N, C-alpha and C positions, 0 to 999 in steps of 0.2 A: 549599571545596566539592569533593567528588570528581566527576570527569568522566572517563568512559570511552568511547572510540570503539568502536562495535560493527560488526563485519564478519562476515557469514555466508558460509561456503564454499558454501552451497546456493543463493546468489543471485548472478547475474551481476555481475561487478565494475563499479565506477563509473569512467567515463572523466573525468567532471567533477570539480571540486575539492570533492566532498562525500563524506561517509561514509554507509554504509547507515543508521546511527543513532548517536545519542549518548545515553548513560545519565548522568543527573545529577539530584541532589536527589530521589532516589526515583522518578524518572520516566524513561521511554524515549521519545525523540523520533525517529521514523522518517522519513527523507527520503521525498519523493514516490516511492512504489514504482511501477515500470514493468512492462510485460508481457514484458520480456526473460527468456529462460531459456537455459541452456547457454551457448554461445559467441555471445551477442547474437542469438539466434534469436527470432522473433516470429510469432504467428499473424496474418498480415496480413488485415484485413477481417473477422475473426471476433470480434465483440464479447464473446460469452460466454467464449470461450477466453482472451481477453486479461484479462477480469475475474477468472476463476479463477486465472490465473497471477499477477496482481497480489496477490490474497489469499494465495496460497501463498508468495509472496515476503515479504509482511508477516509471515505466521506464522513463517517461518524466521528472520527478523531478530529478532522478539520472542522466539522460543525461544532464540536465541543470547544474548540479553540477560537471560534468566531470567524472561521474562514470557510472555504469551499473549494471544490475541484477547479472551478473556473478561475481561481486565484493561484493555482499550482504553477510554479516556475520551473522546477526540475524534478524529474523522477528517474530513479535508477531501478532497473528491472533485472532480476536474475531468473532465468529459465533453466530447468534441468535438461531441456532438449530444444536446441535452437531450431530444430526441424519444425517446431510448432510456432515459429515466428509469425507466419502469415495469419494463422488462426488467432494468435495473441493480438496482433496489430488490428485486425478487423474488429474484435470485441472491444479492445482498448479505446479505439476512436469513437465508439458509441457513447462514451462518458463525457465527451467534450463537444462544444459547438465547432463545426468545421472552421478551420483556420485559427482556432484558439487552443492549440495543443501546447503542452509544456515542452521544454527541452527534455530530451530523454536519452539515456544510454541503456542498451539492452545487451546483456552478456549471458553466456552459458555457464552454469555452475553445476558440476556433477553432484555436489552434496549441499543441501541446505540444512537448516537447523533441525529439521524433522525428516525422517526417511520417506514420509508420504507427501511432503510438500513438492509441488510441481513448479512453483514460482513464489517469489517474494518481491515486493515493491516498496521502496522508501520514497519519500516525497518532501520537497521543500515548497512552501507556499507563502504568499503574502498574508499576514495576519488580518 
């Protein structure tokens, strides 16, 4: 089986022992995307800004792998506050054509990889 590590120059590099994504078996597996941009900058406390940055990061990684959001099959979302679900869902839906949403699970997580993260999203897409 072919396996290719995907790294996007448009997305902040990973300090942890993970890749931005791995492409294998006709699929792209994107690591939990975070709201970092540039040199580890983050919009502290701004949920909408963090969500938009996470989605831009996923888009860039999928593009690097030769895929796109419209080919997303499954996304797992971790929110630090499920009370923001309606806000999350309203923004999230703008990234897809109506009716072409990926399967999704959204859970609340009190702690993410960085204390200022308000969310993280991983993605599986068709390559």
